[in-house]
C-alpha positions in Angstrom: 0.0 0.0 0.0 1.3 3.5 -0.8 0.2 6.8 0.5 1.6 8.6 -2.5 4.2 10.5 -0.3 7.6 11.2 -1.6 10.8 11.2 0.6 10.9 13.8 3.3 12.8 14.9 6.3 11.6 15.4 9.9 12.9 18.0 12.3 13.1 17.4 16.0 11.9 19.6 17.5 9.5 21.2 15.1 10.2 24.7 16.3 13.1 26.6 17.9 15.0 29.8 18.4 18.0 31.0 16.4 21.1 29.2 17.7 19.2 26.2 19.1 20.2 22.6 18.0 17.8 20.7 15.7 18.1 17.1 14.6 16.9 16.2 11.1 15.9 12.7 10.3 15.5 11.3 6.9 16.7 8.6 4.4 20.4 8.3 3.7 21.5 11.7 4.9 25.2 10.9 5.0 25.6 12.4 1.5 23.9 15.6 2.4 25.4 18.6 0.6 23.1 21.4 1.7 20.6 22.3 4.3 18.4 25.4 4.7 15.6 26.8 6.8 13.1 28.4 4.5 16.0 29.4 2.2 18.5 30.4 4.9 21.6 28.1 4.7 22.7 26.2 7.8 25.8 24.1 8.7 25.5 20.3 8.6 26.9 17.9 11.3 26.6 14.2 10.4 25.3 12.1 13.3 24.4 8.8 11.5 23.1 7.4 8.2 19.7 8.9 8.9 20.3 11.8 11.2 22.1 15.2 10.8 22.3 18.0 13.3 22.4 21.7 12.9 21.6 25.0 14.7 18.8 27.3 13.6 20.8 30.0 11.6 20.5 33.7 12.1 18.0 35.2 9.6 16.0 32.0 9.5 12.2 32.3 9.1 9.4 29.8 9.6 8.8 27.4 6.7 10.2 24.3 5.1 13.6 22.8 6.0 15.3 21.6 2.8 18.1 19.0 2.6 19.9 18.1 -0.6 21.4 14.6 -0.4 22.4 12.3 -3.3 21.1 14.8 -5.9 17.6 14.7 -4.4 16.0 17.6 -2.5 14.0 16.6 0.5 11.5 19.0 2.2 10.3 18.8 5.8 7.0 17.0 6.3 5.9 19.9 8.6 7.0 23.5 8.4 9.6 24.5 11.0 8.6 27.4 13.2 11.3 29.8 14.2 10.4 31.2 17.6 11.1 34.9 18.6 
């Protein structure tokens, strides 16, 4: 059975302030080449095959988290909310 969903990433937590640590879960993230919060680039720290870590970058706004890995762009399943 298929729900018709494409690959995606999940942020934990789903919200945070600038500078806070966020884990991103998804399929085969070891080859991730870019990460952004609604278009604002963020640094990548590799944790495991399916987990990367980052901090919410200065200038980030609420919206999708986007990860490019293996030539595929993955969007967050839920919009990340940047807290004031």
